[in-house]
VEXLO-58545 format. One record per atom (N, C-alpha, C): x negated, y negated, z negated. Coordinates in pm, whole numbers, plus 50000, padded with zeros to 5 digits. Example, Ala and Ser with C-alpha at 12.3 -4.5 7.8 and 13.67 -1.06 7.14 Angstrom:
! VEXLO-58545
486815056949220487705045049220486805033049220487155022549292486335010649286487104999749213
***
This chain:
! VEXLO-58545
499165011950000500005000050000499124987650000499334979050100498564966750109499174956250016498314947049970498784936749878499844928049944499684925450074500644917350146501144924850269502454925550283503034931850403502854922850524502884909850501502644899950607501694889250551500654886150625499704876050581499304867450700499464854450686499034844950790498154834550726497054831350792496114821450740495724811950851496154799350838495764788950932496224791051074497394797051094497874799651230498134786651304497694786351431497924774751517498464779651651499454772351703499994775451835500274762451909499554760552020499694748452100500904749452191501384737752232502374737152338502214723852410502854722752524502754710452602501974712652730502134703452823501474704552952500134697452954499674694653075498384688053092498404674153031497344670752963497234657452906497934655752772498664666052729499344665252600499004677752519498714675852396498424686952307499174684752176500034694052143500744693752016500814708051965501244709451842501224722651781502604726451726503084738051767504274743751706503914749451569502704754851559502134759251431500834751751413500654745651297499504736951276498854740051141498204751851135497594756151010498594762750917499414771450972500494777850895499964789450812500324789550683499934800150590501184807050535501084820250517502214827950465501694840750401502274844350287501924856950221503204863450172503504875350223504744882450191504404895550121504914897550002504634909849928505514921249978505014933649973505774945150022507064947249944508074952450013509324956249948510154944649899510024932949962510774921149920511454914750041512394905750012512924896650114512234883250093511554878450195510864865550188511544856050284512074844950233512774835450316511834825250378512124821550501511354811350571512334800450613512244788850547513174777950569512494766050634513284757850701512764745650760513754739850857513654726950884514564720750981514284725651122515184722651214514954726151354513634720151401512864728351471511574723651519510444725451421510714731251304509664732851203508634743251243509024752551332508104762951375508444776851325509614778751266509974791751208509984802851312510714800451421510824810751524509474813351590508704802951612507364804751668506504813351577506594811051447505814819051352506214833751360507504836451365507974850251374507474856751502507514849451612507094855151740505594858151744504814849851678503384852751669503164865251584503814865951470503634877251380504144890251441505164889251527505724901151591505034904451723503964897551756503134899451876503814895052004504884887251997505514881852117504724870052173503964863352089503114852152129501714854152070500724849052141499364849052089499094835752021498524836251903498154823951834496914817851900496784804651889495624797751942494544795651836494854799651713493894798251606494404804751480493524806851384493904813451261493954828551277494434835151174494544849751182495764854451106496234866351142497434871851077497364886951078497964892850975498064907450969499454911250925499924922550974501224928150937500994942650900501454946550781501214960050730499724963350729498914953150702497474955050694496764955850827497474953550938496894954651072496754940851134495594938051191495364925051253496244923551377497024912751380497984910751488497294908651623496204901251625495514898251751494694910151802494064917351711493184928151753493934940951786495024943751716495734956451735497234954451747497684947051851499114944251863499974956751878499474966751950500254979051967500484985851832499454986151750499594992551619500574984751532500564971451545501524963251470502944966551513503164967351645504504970051697505064983251648504174992751622504625005751575505085005351430504844993851362505184993051219506274982751190506784976051296507724965151271509044967051343510044959751298511314958451367511624943651379512414940151479512754926151503514194924951547514954916751477516324913451517516404898351530516714893651650516724879351678518034872751644518244860951700519394852751663520694858151720520614866451822521814872151883521704887351885522824894051861522824908651861522494913852000521424921652011520954926752140521544940552167522874941252173523544953952199524294953052330524504964452393525254965152519526724967252486527544957152511528954957852473529724967552560529124972052670529784981852755529594996052707528734998052607528495011352551529115012352412529315024452365529775026352228528615023852133528935022852005527885021251906526905032851911527425044951922526565056751927525665056552050526255053152166525465052852290524375042252283524665030852221523645020552206522445025852130522705032352017521605037151934520855048652001521565057252070520895068052141520025062452253520525052052321519745045752427518455039852370518565032552260517365026852201516425037852154516965048652102516125059752060515305065452174515945066752291515225072052407514185061952457514535048952452513575038752491512365038552398512595042552273511505043152176510835056852174511045064252286510325076752312510745088552224511945088152167512465099952100513075109152204512965122452181513635131452275515145130752250515935136552340517385135152335517965140152203517455151252155517985156952030517685147851912516465142951904516095134351792516815120851800517005115951923517715103251940519155104451890519815115651922521195117851875521235118651723520285125951667520265127651521519995114351450519055106651505518725093851442519895084051455520585084351568521745075751585522815078851482523045091851459524055095951360523645091351220522355092651188521875088351056522105073351036521775065551137521895051051125523345046351124524185052751201525605049151201526205051251062525785062050997526265064550861525665054650763524395051950776523705042850683524245028650690524605024150812525085010550830526615009650831527255020050780528705020250765529415017850898528945024651002529545023351134530035036751189530005047051107530365060551154531785061051209532715054251143534115054751187534325047851320533415038551354533545031251481532475035651582531835046951555530695051151637531045052751784532245057451813532615060351952533545049852012533605038251948534315026852004533325018052079533815010952179532955001952254532424990852166531144987652179530564976952097531224963552125531824962052242532534949852274533764947552187534254958252126535424957252038535024955551891533724955151865533254953551727533434938951683533594937051552533574923651496532144918451499531984905351473530644899651473529734906451373530274909351254529474916051152529084930051192529994937151259529684950751303528624950751412528724941151504527704940351609526334937351549526314928451449525034925351387524484937351312525344945151246524864957051176524354967351277525014968351392524534977351497523164972751547522994959751561521714954051603520624957251501520944955951373519974959251268519644974151272520654982351295520424996751303519454999951417519624993151531518734995451645517294991751610517134981251529515784977051491515144986751392515944995951339515445005351239515265019451295515285020951427515185034151488514025042251432512865035951419511695043051366511325038451226512295033651149512105030051008510865021350988510885008951037509685000451029509334996550886508054993850866507604989050736508054974550713508034966650821508384952450812509454949250914510504942450870511594938550959511674923350963511574917651082511714903251102513164900151139513804891951061515174887751089515174872851116515424869051240515404855051280516834850051295517294842151198518664836851195519694848051213519694858151126520524870151150522024867851139522484857351073523924855551055524464843051123523694837451216524154825651288525484828451357526464819951333527754821051399528714831151340528314838351235529194848251175530114841851072531304847751056532234843050953531734847750816532254841850707531754845350573531814860250541532874867150582532954881550553531854889250625531634886050753530594892850829529204889850772529004877350728527724873950666527494882550542528544884250462528424892450342528064906850376528614911950486528294925650528526814926850565526314916850635524894917050673524014916050549524404907750453523624906450329523504919850258524604927050249524574940050182523664949650256523684948950388522814957450468521344954350442521024941650438519634937550412519184942350275520044940950175519684945550040519414960550039520204968150113520004982750116518704986350185518324978650287517064981250355515884979050262515924968150188514834965050095514774975349984515944979849937515974990249834515315003149884515345005050017514715016950075513245015050105512685003150072511255001050087510834991950202511784987350283511454978550394511184964350346510184958050401509914943850374510624935550479511304924950437512074916650529511564902250525511224896950642510924882650656512144876350723512804867550651514094862050693513974847150723514254843250846514374828950876515854825550877516204814650816517614810750808517734795950779518874790250821519194776650782520354776450684520914788250655521914789250550521174790050416521164779450340520384779450218520944788850113522274790950111522834800450017522394814550051522154817250178521674830450221520284833150164519404823350178518054824850123518104826149972518984818449908519094818549762519534832249713520444838449784520994851349739520104863149773519364862249884518624873849930517134873549897516524861849905515074861149898514554860549755513494868049729512824867149599511754856249601511374852149723510404841149738510714833849868510434820849870510794812549985509624803650023509354803050152508384793650206509144783150287508874770450259509514759550333508514754250434508954753250561508094748650668508524734750715507554727150760507834714550829506664711350919506964708151045505954704451144504844714751154505234727451154504274738051178503434742251060503744736750941502964740150822503894744450709503354752350617504074755650494503874744150396504974738250350504844726950257505244730850115505784742850097506104747649963506294762749969505934769549862506094784049853506304787749708507474793349676507784796549537509034805149534509424809249415510704816149398511814805749414513044810049441514144800249450514264791749324514154797949208514254790249084513074780849067511894785349106510724776949097510854764449183511394766149303511604754749391512604744949331513664750349273514684741649213514114734049093513274740749016512704734248898511754722748933511234723049056510324712349097511004698749100512314698749123512994685749134513844682849012513574689748902514254686448776515244697148734515754695348611516674705148556518134701148579518904701448472520334698448484520584684048523521704682048592522114668748634523574666548593523864654348554525244650548528525754643348653526984646348690527574640248809528944634648775529234623048830530524616748811531044612148947532264615748979532914611049101534074602049058533964589149087534994579649045536114579149147537274574849100538434573949189538344561749280537864550649226537804538149302536354534049328536014530349452534654525849483534194514049397535134505749355534774494049275534204497849139534434510149095533954514548964532564520948970531964521849089530664528549102529584521849017529544508749017528494501748941528624504248792529854503848741530074506348598529724520748563530104530048650529804544248625528294546448627527594539748718526134541148723525494536148594525994525348542525444519848418525644529548302526804536148298527084545848191526144557848203525994562948325525134574548346523674571048314523284558948344521894554648320521524555348172522504554148083522224554547938521674568147894522084578647962521684592147920520704598548018520404591748128519614597648235518144599048198517524609648247516084611748231515324606648353516054600248443515464594648563516434584748624516044578748733516874568748798518144575148855519334570148820520574575848875520654573549025521254583049094521504581549236522974578449260523254571049366524634567249397524914570749543526004578149563526494581449698527794573949717527724562749789528904554349805529984561249886529604569349983530594576250066531444585749983530784593149894531514602849810531914596949676531564584449653531864577549526531284585549409530064589649425529424598749329528194592449268528044594149137526844589949064526234602449001524924604049013524284615948957522914612448904522474619948804521154617448745520714629448663519394632148658518884642948572519034639248426519264649348341519414646848197518604657048120518174653248000517374662047916518254670947829519284665347768520184672747681521544673547749521804684847813522984685947900524294683647826524474689847709525744688847637525964674647584524934669147519525064655747463525294645447573524604647047686524744637447795526154637647852526664649647877528014650747934529054645047838528904647847709529854642947610529844627747604528644621847604528544607247595529104600547719528804605947836529304600147959530824600847966531384612347929532834613847932533514604147836532934602547717533524593447617533454578947666532314575047723532154561247770533084558147886533254567647976534174565448088535614563648038535944571447936537294570247879537454556947806536434552947730536514540347656536664528347750535974528947865536034517847959537144519648062537934530148041539114532848125538774533048274537724540648304537324542648443537874556148491538814556148583539384568748630538374576448715538304589348693537374597748767538104609448831537554614148942538084625949009537384638648961536144636848919535384648648874534224644148788533874652548691532704650148607532174663748565530874665348567530344678348530528834678948533528294690848503526864693548506526574703448617525434701948677525054711648779523544713348783523144725048829521724727748850521354723448991520094719849016519674716849153519904729049242520284726849364520464737549461519324737349561519264747449648518254747349752518504735949850519754731349860520024719549943519244707549889519254706049755518504695149693517004696649720516514709049710515094711749737514764708149881515604712649973515394710250115515314695150143516254687750085516284673250104515044666750043514654671249925513504665449857512204667849933512064679849991510814683550057510714678550200511844678850271511804675550414512404662050447513154656350352513784643450378515034644450461515474656850490516704658950567517564669150494518844668850524519744678850468519814690650562520034702450507520154714350590521494714350661521554719350785522824719850856523824728450783525094724350783526124732450716526704742850809526554741050938527064750851035526014752651142524914759751110523794760451202524114768051328523484764051435523564771551559522224778151579522144786951679520884794051701519754784151722518674786551652517544777251658516774779051786516484768051850515504767751957514484757451914513454761951846512484752551788512084742251891512334729651856511944719051947510434718551962509734724451867508274724751874507754737751932508644746051986508224758852040507574757152176506534764752205505894763752335506804769152443506544765152566507424768752675507514783652695506474791052660506474805452682507024813152563507704806252468508144813052348509534818752357510214817052469511554822552480511484837552474512434843652404512414858152390512634864752524511784873952567511954880452695513084890452691513544894252808514624904052814514124917452767515054925552717514694938852668514134946952783513004953452767512364960752875513064973952899512884979453018513494992253049512635003753000511355001052981510475011552930509465005252836509895001952716509024994552625507825002552581506724995452566505535001852512505505000452361506374991852308506424989452164507554997552105507295008252033508335017551994509135013851871509085001451822509864998651703510694986051710510454977651807511254965551818512164966551938513274959251937514204960452048514544947052108513584937652097513774924752164512674922452267512204933052327511214931452431509844927852377509394934352271508094931252214507044937952298506604930852401505634936652493504384928152506504304917152430503114908752439501884916352397500784913752462499554920652428499034915752296
***
């Protein structure tokens, strides 16, 4: 067992035409421990997808070094491919085939004989709770079922490391929950998962550690709780009924605040970190009542990953993300079509880069 299932040190990836040089990855570092879910967060264009493609051997880095499952990505790409799985932003399944036929097809593409491909398909259909729909057309599957089928295809040869790039983009909440449960079961079975996502609640629920990227670099790396603690502890929040009362509410909150209160005029909200959560809330509530300031809401809350994201990147995370096309991605970073005879026996997104 290697200390790190995925390790990147100073990765660089150029993009741009003649006369212009910029970097999708600009000294990117990452360390992922085996048997965990590691989240990779960042705004559009941060370089998340480019990083995954380099680590999965779809792109060659222009500098730095990386290893997956203890194997150097640049020196032994074929060996890396034999140890990884990759599921991209869209389910790569043939909707004209049944779930069973899809998995058997991928099994044959990954060089399993017909008997072993059938057996492995049956195992995966049962594991991903698709046995009852095995002989239905994939085109009739729900979004969550198609994504689970896609994940099953990426597990044909039980990879050590699974790269999930925006796995729940466009899915409804129920389907997202189904994918989350599937990911948890994979990790329980020993698979390491590197997850890129813009759903911050997804990273919070699944990842034991999170790396935040911006402009091709890692700008923070910690546990979800560790990241939240960086921007303070409990906060008191007050939402007033009338905008005219914001100034008075801010003055009240300032009496108990451990830092400068923030004011959101659009939401008519005042918030500030506090040292003694119970005493602060009690005092604020009493003062608001004494000054007869009507409020819509008052309470305490812990910092969320949204707060962390805003604090670190200066932007808010999208609430309804679409598939990421890193604005900083090089022109050759688009995922190639699935090959008819792949040389890489564990990924199903056309991992054929040398």
